[in-house]
C-alpha positions in Angstrom: 0.1 -0.3 0.1 1.4 3.3 -0.6 1.9 6.1 1.7 0.6 9.1 0.6 1.9 12.5 2.5 -0.2 15.7 1.5 1.9 19.4 2.4 0.1 22.8 2.0 2.4 24.9 0.3 -0.1 27.7 0.0 -4.0 28.3 0.3 -4.6 26.7 -2.8 -1.5 24.3 -4.0 -0.6 20.9 -2.5 2.5 19.0 -2.5 1.6 15.2 -2.9 4.1 12.4 -2.0 3.7 9.3 -3.0 6.0 6.2 -1.6 5.5 3.3 -3.0 7.5 0.2 -3.9 10.8 1.8 -2.4 10.6 5.0 -5.0 8.8 8.3 -4.6 6.9 10.8 -6.8 6.4 14.4 -5.9 3.0 16.0 -7.6 2.1 19.5 -7.3 -1.9 19.7 -7.2 -3.8 22.7 -7.5 -7.3 22.9 -5.4 -9.3 25.8 -5.0 -11.6 26.1 -2.0 -14.7 25.8 -4.4 -12.8 22.6 -5.5 -12.7 21.4 -2.2 -16.2 21.8 -1.6 -17.4 20.6 -4.8 -15.8 17.6 -4.3 -15.2 17.0 -0.6 -18.0 19.4 1.1 -16.6 20.0 4.3 -13.5 17.8 4.6 -10.1 19.2 4.9 -8.2 19.9 1.7 -5.2 16.9 2.9 -7.9 14.5 3.6 -9.4 15.0 0.0 -6.5 15.3 -1.8 -5.4 11.7 0.2 -8.4 10.1 -0.6 -8.1 11.7 -4.6 -4.7 10.0 -5.3 -5.7 6.3 -3.4 -8.7 7.0 -5.8 -6.1 7.3 -8.8 -4.0 4.8 -7.9 -6.3 2.3 -7.8 -6.0 2.9 -11.4 -3.1 3.8 -12.2 0.7 3.5 -11.1 2.1 6.5 -9.3 4.5 7.4 -11.8 1.7 7.7 -14.5 -0.1 10.6 -12.4 0.6 13.8 -13.7 3.5 15.8 -11.8 1.2 18.7 -11.5 -2.5 19.6 -12.3 -5.3 20.9 -11.2 -8.3 18.8 -8.8 -10.8 19.0 -11.1 -8.8 17.4 -14.3 -8.9 14.1 -12.9 -12.4 14.0 -13.8 -11.8 14.8 -17.1 -9.6 10.9 -17.3 -12.3 9.3 -14.8 -16.0 10.6 -15.3 -16.6 8.8 -11.8 -14.0 10.8 -9.6 -17.0 12.8 -8.4 -19.6 10.0 -7.4 -16.6 7.9 -5.9 -14.8 10.8 -3.9 -18.0 11.6 -2.3 -18.6 8.4 -1.4 -15.5 8.1 0.2 -15.1 11.3 2.1 -18.8 10.2 3.2 
């Protein structure tokens, strides 16, 4: 299982490190307050991003996840993301 660490850089930018199988990838994710509310309701941004990366890792290896992206981009690749992430947050 992957170890996911989310560190806020500022109010909307987060550094996400994914450690798995002896290697680490680093990702910069932009998540506006509106994005966080849309996908996670009242959940903390760090929790939403952790759950989002768990969602992604179920579908692709960490090396395939974009190095820099805005949170809504996930929905472009995986249409089920909004529904699934709400279940996980709920």
